[in-house]
C-alpha positions as a Markdown table, in Angstrom:
| # | Residue | x | y | z |
|---|---|---|---|---|
| 1 | Met | 131.9 | 90.8 | 113.8 |
| 2 | Leu | 134.5 | 88.9 | 111.9 |
| 3 | Arg | 135.8 | 89.1 | 107.7 |
| 4 | Val | 136.2 | 85.6 | 107.0 |
| 5 | Thr | 139.0 | 85.0 | 103.3 |
| 6 | Lys | 140.8 | 82.9 | 101.2 |
| 7 | Ala | 143.6 | 83.5 | 104.4 |
| 8 | Ala | 141.0 | 81.9 | 106.6 |
| 9 | Ser | 140.3 | 78.4 | 105.0 |
| 10 | Val | 140.3 | 78.0 | 101.8 |
| 11 | Gln | 136.7 | 77.4 | 101.6 |
| 12 | Phe | 136.8 | 80.9 | 101.3 |
| 13 | Ser | 137.5 | 82.8 | 98.1 |
| 14 | Gln | 135.0 | 84.9 | 97.9 |
| 15 | Pro | 135.0 | 86.8 | 101.2 |
| 16 | Met | 132.0 | 87.2 | 103.7 |
| 17 | Leu | 131.1 | 88.9 | 107.4 |
| 18 | Phe | 130.9 | 86.7 | 109.5 |
| 19 | Arg | 129.1 | 87.7 | 113.0 |
| 20 | Val | 130.3 | 84.7 | 116.0 |
| 21 | Ile | 127.9 | 83.6 | 118.1 |
| 22 | Arg | 130.2 | 80.7 | 119.2 |
| 23 | Val | 134.0 | 78.7 | 119.4 |
| 24 | His | 133.3 | 75.5 | 119.7 |
| 25 | Glu | 136.1 | 73.5 | 121.7 |
| 26 | Trp | 135.9 | 70.5 | 120.1 |
| 27 | Lys | 140.4 | 69.2 | 119.7 |
| 28 | Thr | 141.3 | 70.6 | 116.4 |
| 29 | Tyr | 144.7 | 70.6 | 114.4 |
| 30 | Asp | 146.6 | 74.5 | 116.1 |
| 31 | Gly | 145.1 | 77.5 | 115.5 |
| 32 | Trp | 142.4 | 76.1 | 113.8 |
| 33 | Ala | 138.9 | 76.5 | 115.6 |
| 34 | Trp | 135.2 | 75.5 | 114.6 |
| 35 | Leu | 133.1 | 78.6 | 114.4 |
| 36 | Asp | 129.0 | 78.9 | 114.7 |
| 37 | Gly | 128.3 | 81.8 | 113.8 |
| 38 | Tyr | 125.6 | 84.3 | 110.6 |
| 39 | Gln | 126.4 | 84.8 | 107.2 |
| 40 | Leu | 126.5 | 88.5 | 107.4 |
| 41 | Asn | 124.9 | 91.2 | 104.4 |
| 42 | Ser | 126.2 | 93.9 | 102.8 |
| 43 | Ala | 123.7 | 95.9 | 105.5 |
| 44 | Gly | 124.8 | 94.0 | 108.9 |
| 45 | Asp | 122.1 | 91.6 | 108.1 |
| 46 | Ala | 122.2 | 87.1 | 109.1 |
| 47 | Val | 121.0 | 85.9 | 105.7 |
| 48 | Glu | 122.7 | 82.4 | 107.0 |
| 49 | Arg | 123.8 | 80.4 | 110.1 |
| 50 | Arg | 126.8 | 78.7 | 110.0 |
| 51 | Ser | 129.3 | 76.8 | 110.1 |
| 52 | Ile | 133.2 | 77.1 | 109.9 |
| 53 | Phe | 136.7 | 75.8 | 109.9 |
| 54 | Val | 139.5 | 78.3 | 109.8 |
| 55 | Arg | 142.5 | 79.2 | 111.2 |
| 56 | Leu | 142.7 | 81.5 | 113.7 |
| 57 | Asp | 145.9 | 83.3 | 112.2 |
| 58 | Gly | 143.9 | 84.2 | 108.8 |
| 59 | Leu | 140.5 | 86.0 | 110.3 |
| 60 | Gln | 140.1 | 89.9 | 109.6 |
| 61 | Pro | 137.5 | 92.6 | 112.2 |
| 62 | Gly | 135.3 | 93.2 | 109.6 |
| 63 | Ile | 133.7 | 96.6 | 108.4 |
| 64 | Leu | 130.7 | 97.4 | 106.8 |
| 65 | Gly | 130.3 | 99.8 | 104.3 |
| 66 | Arg | 132.5 | 102.9 | 105.0 |
| 67 | Thr | 133.9 | 104.2 | 108.3 |
| 68 | Pro | 132.8 | 108.2 | 108.6 |
| 69 | Arg | 137.1 | 109.6 | 109.2 |
| 70 | Pro | 136.2 | 111.7 | 112.5 |
| 71 | Ile | 136.7 | 115.3 | 112.0 |
| 72 | Ala | 139.5 | 117.1 | 113.4 |
| 73 | Pro | 139.0 | 119.7 | 116.0 |
| 74 | Arg | 140.2 | 123.0 | 114.7 |
| 75 | Thr | 143.2 | 124.7 | 115.9 |
| 76 | Asn | 143.6 | 128.4 | 116.0 |
| 77 | Val | 147.0 | 129.5 | 113.3 |
| 78 | Met | 148.1 | 132.7 | 114.0 |
| 79 | Val | 149.8 | 134.0 | 111.2 |
């Protein structure tokens, strides 16, 4: 899952979550690619199938909701 923002292409002024199902092998500019996948809502449900043209180094990992913070193991402290 990716977070697609303006850093990937100016067409994404509103960030979106995107689940990639295929990377096309079409010839494009260096560092760019056509991706097929699904636009996701905040719950992670697919709302629309899309093909997008993006700058690969502008893509970010996508995160749904809040990720729970890991609980640190208890340690015995002697005072």
